[in-house]
Backbone as CSV, one residue per row, in Angstrom:
resi,resn,N_x,N_y,N_z,CA_x,CA_y,CA_z,C_x,C_y,C_z
1,ARG,-22.070,-5.896,6.599,-21.159,-4.823,6.918,-21.755,-3.902,7.963
2,THR,-23.043,-3.638,7.849,-23.681,-2.718,8.785,-23.642,-3.275,10.200
3,ILE,-24.003,-4.524,10.348,-24.022,-5.138,11.674,-22.615,-5.170,12.269
4,ALA,-21.628,-5.523,11.463,-20.248,-5.555,11.959,-19.815,-4.168,12.407
5,LEU,-20.212,-3.142,11.709,-19.848,-1.773,12.077,-20.524,-1.380,13.386
6,ILE,-21.779,-1.748,13.548,-22.483,-1.435,14.793,-21.838,-2.172,15.963
7,TRP,-21.498,-3.447,15.787,-20.813,-4.183,16.844,-19.480,-3.532,17.184
8,ALA,-18.758,-3.113,16.159,-17.452,-2.493,16.386,-17.591,-1.207,17.191
9,SER,-18.698,-0.520,17.045,-18.903,0.718,17.796,-19.134,0.447,19.277
10,LYS,-19.493,-0.780,19.607,-19.774,-1.138,20.996,-18.549,-1.662,21.746
11,GLY,-17.454,-1.866,21.052,-16.249,-2.366,21.720,-15.394,-3.161,20.762
12,ARG,-14.506,-3.962,21.319,-13.606,-4.749,20.485,-14.399,-5.766,19.666
13,PHE,-13.960,-5.951,18.443,-14.630,-6.872,17.520,-13.553,-7.732,16.889
14,TYR,-13.675,-9.018,17.017,-12.645,-9.923,16.534,-13.075,-10.619,15.245
15,ARG,-12.093,-11.011,14.491,-12.330,-11.703,13.223,-12.708,-13.147,13.512
16,PHE,-13.810,-13.594,12.910,-14.221,-14.984,13.050,-13.460,-15.827,12.039
17,PRO,-12.944,-16.997,12.437,-12.185,-17.818,11.497,-13.081,-18.526,10.464
18,GLN,-14.374,-18.625,10.722,-15.264,-19.312,9.800,-15.826,-18.313,8.780
19,VAL,-16.361,-18.856,7.707,-17.051,-18.037,6.725,-18.327,-17.523,7.385
20,MET,-18.543,-16.223,7.294,-19.717,-15.636,7.948,-20.933,-15.754,7.035
21,GLY,-22.044,-16.149,7.584,-23.255,-16.347,6.823,-23.798,-15.083,6.180
22,CYS,-23.479,-13.922,6.747,-24.038,-12.689,6.176,-23.332,-12.294,4.882
23,TYR,-22.199,-12.868,4.627,-21.477,-12.566,3.390,-21.671,-13.724,2.419
24,ARG,-22.825,-13.781,1.828,-23.125,-14.876,0.916,-23.130,-14.378,-0.516
25,PHE,-22.966,-15.287,-1.402,-22.975,-14.964,-2.827,-24.286,-15.440,-3.429
26,VAL,-24.881,-14.606,-4.211,-26.126,-14.967,-4.878,-25.780,-15.261,-6.327
27,ARG,-26.007,-16.503,-6.736,-25.618,-16.901,-8.082,-26.808,-17.234,-8.972
28,GLU,-27.998,-17.086,-8.443,-29.185,-17.431,-9.222,-29.798,-16.163,-9.812
29,LYS,-29.774,-16.066,-11.120,-30.290,-14.857,-11.770,-31.802,-14.738,-11.679
30,ASP,-32.492,-15.858,-11.503,-33.952,-15.804,-11.438,-34.476,-15.989,-10.019
31,ALA,-33.610,-15.847,-9.024,-34.023,-16.011,-7.626,-34.977,-14.892,-7.223
32,GLU,-35.806,-15.179,-6.264,-36.819,-14.221,-5.820,-36.412,-13.469,-4.552
33,ASN,-35.252,-13.778,-3.964,-34.882,-13.083,-2.731,-34.451,-11.652,-3.022
34,ILE,-34.485,-10.814,-1.986,-34.231,-9.385,-2.154,-32.793,-9.114,-2.605
35,THR,-31.851,-9.919,-2.147,-30.456,-9.711,-2.543,-30.284,-9.912,-4.035
36,SER,-30.901,-10.959,-4.568,-30.820,-11.208,-6.008,-31.430,-10.062,-6.792
37,LYS,-32.559,-9.586,-6.319,-33.230,-8.504,-7.033,-32.418,-7.218,-7.005
38,LEU,-31.765,-6.951,-5.879,-30.974,-5.724,-5.762,-29.671,-5.789,-6.548
39,TYR,-29.005,-6.949,-6.515,-27.667,-7.035,-7.090,-27.628,-7.641,-8.484
40,ILE,-28.357,-8.696,-8.711,-28.302,-9.367,-10.013,-29.252,-8.695,-10.998
41,GLY,-30.450,-8.380,-10.550,-31.453,-7.860,-11.459,-31.388,-6.365,-11.688
42,SER,-30.448,-5.694,-11.061,-30.389,-4.236,-11.155,-29.226,-3.789,-12.035
43,ASP,-29.471,-2.763,-12.830,-28.393,-2.182,-13.627,-27.521,-1.255,-12.787
44,ASP,-28.042,-0.837,-11.630,-27.331,0.114,-10.770,-26.702,-0.553,-9.551
45,ASN,-26.514,-1.858,-9.575,-26.056,-2.556,-8.376,-24.711,-2.047,-7.857
46,ILE,-23.770,-1.764,-8.723,-22.457,-1.287,-8.278,-22.575,0.126,-7.724
47,GLN,-23.328,0.969,-8.411,-23.568,2.342,-7.940,-24.229,2.324,-6.561
48,ASN,-25.262,1.494,-6.390,-25.967,1.400,-5.108,-25.046,0.907,-4.002
49,ASP,-24.249,-0.107,-4.303,-23.316,-0.647,-3.313,-22.277,0.410,-2.921
50,PHE,-21.801,1.166,-3.887,-20.823,2.216,-3.616,-21.429,3.310,-2.732
51,GLU,-22.640,3.738,-3.041,-23.301,4.762,-2.230,-23.536,4.269,-0.805
52,TYR,-23.906,3.009,-0.672,-24.098,2.405,0.653,-22.771,2.374,1.415
53,THR,-21.706,2.026,0.725,-20.377,1.990,1.344,-19.973,3.378,1.836
54,LEU,-20.248,4.399,1.050,-19.929,5.774,1.472,-20.712,6.154,2.727
55,ARG,-21.979,5.725,2.795,-22.777,6.011,3.987,-22.221,5.293,5.207
56,LEU,-21.770,4.059,5.006,-21.163,3.328,6.126,-19.873,4.008,6.590
57,GLU,-19.098,4.523,5.654,-17.884,5.260,6.027,-18.226,6.501,6.863
58,GLU,-19.268,7.208,6.464,-19.703,8.380,7.228,-20.126,7.976,8.632
59,TYR,-20.873,6.892,8.740,-21.317,6.406,10.045,-20.120,5.998,10.901
60,ALA,-19.143,5.365,10.293,-17.942,4.959,11.028,-17.232,6.170,11.626
61,LYS,-17.203,7.255,10.892,-16.587,8.490,11.412,-17.377,9.039,12.597
62,ILE,-18.696,8.995,12.498,-19.549,9.519,13.566,-19.328,8.756,14.866
63,ILE,-19.199,7.432,14.765,-19.022,6.616,15.975,-17.550,6.415,16.327
64,HIS,-16.680,7.111,15.630,-15.232,7.064,15.868,-14.680,5.644,15.739
65,SER,-15.142,4.937,14.708,-14.674,3.583,14.429,-13.507,3.648,13.450
66,LYS,-12.606,2.707,13.569,-11.472,2.621,12.646,-11.774,1.666,11.495
67,ALA,-13.048,1.437,11.242,-13.448,0.531,10.163,-12.947,1.072,8.830
68,SER,-12.478,0.165,7.998,-11.988,0.552,6.679,-12.777,-0.203,5.616
69,PHE,-13.165,0.527,4.592,-13.900,-0.059,3.480,-13.073,-0.017,2.203
70,GLU,-11.772,0.185,2.362,-10.896,0.335,1.193,-10.889,-0.912,0.316
71,TYR,-10.750,-2.082,0.925,-10.705,-3.316,0.132,-11.995,-3.476,-0.672
72,HIS,-13.115,-3.193,-0.022,-14.396,-3.328,-0.724,-14.489,-2.314,-1.863
73,LYS,-13.967,-1.112,-1.660,-13.976,-0.120,-2.735,-13.076,-0.560,-3.879
74,HIS,-11.995,-1.271,-3.579,-11.137,-1.809,-4.645,-11.922,-2.830,-5.469
75,GLU,-12.693,-3.683,-4.781,-13.517,-4.658,-5.489,-14.583,-3.959,-6.338
76,LEU,-15.183,-2.919,-5.778,-16.196,-2.175,-6.525,-15.591,-1.495,-7.745
77,TYR,-14.379,-0.961,-7.588,-13.690,-0.335,-8.721,-13.506,-1.363,-9.840
78,CYS,-13.054,-2.545,-9.481,-12.835,-3.606,-10.468,-14.149,-3.963,-11.169
79,SER,-15.200,-4.142,-10.403,-16.503,-4.481,-10.991,-17.004,-3.376,-11.906
80,ALA,-16.856,-2.126,-11.456,-17.323,-0.993,-12.265,-16.511,-0.866,-13.544
81,LYS,-15.214,-1.106,-13.462,-14.354,-1.018,-14.644,-14.725,-2.109,-15.651
82,ILE,-14.925,-3.317,-15.163,-15.320,-4.426,-16.038,-16.658,-4.110,-16.704
83,GLN,-17.602,-3.613,-15.907,-18.925,-3.282,-16.452,-18.838,-2.172,-17.498
84,SER,-17.988,-1.183,-17.253,-17.887,-0.085,-18.225,-17.206,-0.536,-19.515
85,ILE,-16.267,-1.465,-19.407,-15.555,-1.953,-20.597,-16.433,-2.896,-21.419
86,PHE,-17.002,-3.894,-20.777,-17.709,-4.939,-21.508,-19.179,-4.635,-21.786
87,LYS,-19.806,-3.844,-20.911,-21.223,-3.549,-21.107,-21.462,-2.107,-21.514
88,GLY,-20.414,-1.287,-21.467,-20.543,0.115,-21.853,-21.416,0.932,-20.929
89,LYS,-21.583,0.450,-19.679,-22.460,1.118,-18.722,-21.658,1.993,-17.771
90,ASN,-22.212,3.146,-17.441,-21.715,4.027,-16.394,-20.187,4.179,-16.420
91,LYS,-19.677,4.728,-17.472,-18.228,4.847,-17.670,-17.554,5.781,-16.674
92,GLU,-18.315,6.638,-16.006,-17.754,7.562,-15.020,-17.550,6.902,-13.656
93,LEU,-18.351,5.896,-13.332,-18.340,5.298,-12.002,-16.978,4.768,-11.565
94,PRO,-16.228,4.053,-12.416,-14.915,3.569,-11.947,-14.020,4.711,-11.462
95,TYR,-14.078,5.844,-12.136,-13.226,6.971,-11.755,-13.700,7.619,-10.460
96,VAL,-15.008,7.647,-10.253,-15.549,8.177,-9.003,-15.115,7.290,-7.837
97,ILE,-15.221,5.973,-8.032,-14.809,5.039,-6.984,-13.309,5.163,-6.732
98,LEU,-12.522,5.201,-7.791,-11.066,5.323,-7.647,-10.692,6.587,-6.877
99,ASN,-11.344,7.692,-7.178,-11.046,8.950,-6.495,-11.466,8.945,-5.031
100,SER,-12.361,8.045,-4.651,-12.780,7.951,-3.251,-11.815,7.123,-2.410
101,CYS,-10.928,6.379,-3.070,-9.967,5.530,-2.356,-8.858,6.385,-1.740
102,LYS,-8.431,5.985,-0.560,-7.362,6.722,0.118,-6.047,6.596,-0.632
103,ASN,-5.789,5.413,-1.170,-4.552,5.194,-1.920,-4.923,4.630,-3.294
104,ARG,-4.969,5.507,-4.274,-5.388,5.107,-5.618,-4.424,4.123,-6.262
105,LEU,-3.138,4.265,-5.963,-2.142,3.369,-6.545,-2.388,1.930,-6.103
106,ILE,-2.669,1.736,-4.830,-2.944,0.382,-4.335,-4.204,-0.171,-4.996
107,CYS,-5.194,0.681,-5.177,-6.424,0.255,-5.853,-6.110,-0.226,-7.267
108,LEU,-5.322,0.542,-7.990,-4.963,0.164,-9.360,-4.112,-1.098,-9.394
109,LEU,-3.169,-1.213,-8.450,-2.298,-2.394,-8.424,-3.046,-3.655,-8.006
110,SER,-4.130,-3.505,-7.249,-4.899,-4.685,-6.830,-5.882,-5.145,-7.914
111,PHE,-6.027,-4.360,-8.958,-6.962,-4.680,-10.034,-6.750,-6.085,-10.613
112,PRO,-5.514,-6.473,-10.983,-5.332,-7.833,-11.537,-5.746,-8.938,-10.570
113,ALA,-5.465,-8.757,-9.281,-5.851,-9.781,-8.299,-7.368,-9.913,-8.224
114,HIS,-8.078,-8.808,-8.294,-9.535,-8.855,-8.262,-10.099,-9.487,-9.538
115,ILE,-9.458,-9.241,-10.662,-9.877,-9.867,-11.928,-9.733,-11.390,-11.815
116,ILE,-8.593,-11.839,-11.299,-8.349,-13.280,-11.134,-9.378,-13.875,-10.190
117,SER,-9.647,-13.178,-9.081,-10.628,-13.667,-8.112,-12.010,-13.785,-8.748
118,LYS,-12.414,-12.779,-9.506,-13.717,-12.814,-10.173,-13.782,-13.949,-11.203
119,ALA,-12.695,-14.172,-11.921,-12.652,-15.256,-12.903,-12.786,-16.612,-12.211
120,CYS,-12.108,-16.769,-11.090,-12.192,-18.029,-10.339,-13.606,-18.273,-9.834
121,ILE,-14.254,-17.218,-9.349,-15.623,-17.362,-8.866,-16.538,-17.765,-10.020
122,LYS,-16.367,-17.140,-11.177,-17.195,-17.483,-12.334,-16.960,-18.920,-12.782
123,LEU,-15.694,-19.353,-12.779,-15.361,-20.691,-13.275,-15.695,-21.803,-12.294
124,THR,-15.423,-21.563,-11.009,-15.591,-22.632,-10.019,-16.815,-22.471,-9.144
125,GLY,-17.324,-21.243,-9.070,-18.449,-20.994,-8.178,-18.030,-20.822,-6.737
126,LYS,-16.713,-20.716,-6.487,-16.199,-20.574,-5.126,-15.321,-19.332,-5.021
127,LYS,-15.419,-18.654,-3.892,-14.576,-17.484,-3.652,-13.184,-17.953,-3.270
128,THR,-12.148,-17.296,-3.882,-10.770,-17.695,-3.590,-10.281,-17.064,-2.329
């Protein structure tokens, strides 16, 4: 996300039709790479990702970029809600994320789609 935002600040940025290598999924809980340690091995992974997203939004404003992180915040809301329900962790975070969204109704309405997507990833190992 950071690199894409920096490129966007330099001029027009087009969508690549292929899957981008920087957006990879880490599925190994015992992996030694930094991404696994930050996201899988951390209890604060959603909180950290949300704070990083807020910083990217601030940077986008500084460089006058029209970058939007709304979809990602919807995904984070879904993850935080699931974590608060099933693991009893950080029950305030979903509401903080929801309140940061420009359109809370769309965030709430997209919740079922994100649940289905997460279930598909868990079952098949592939992003829908």
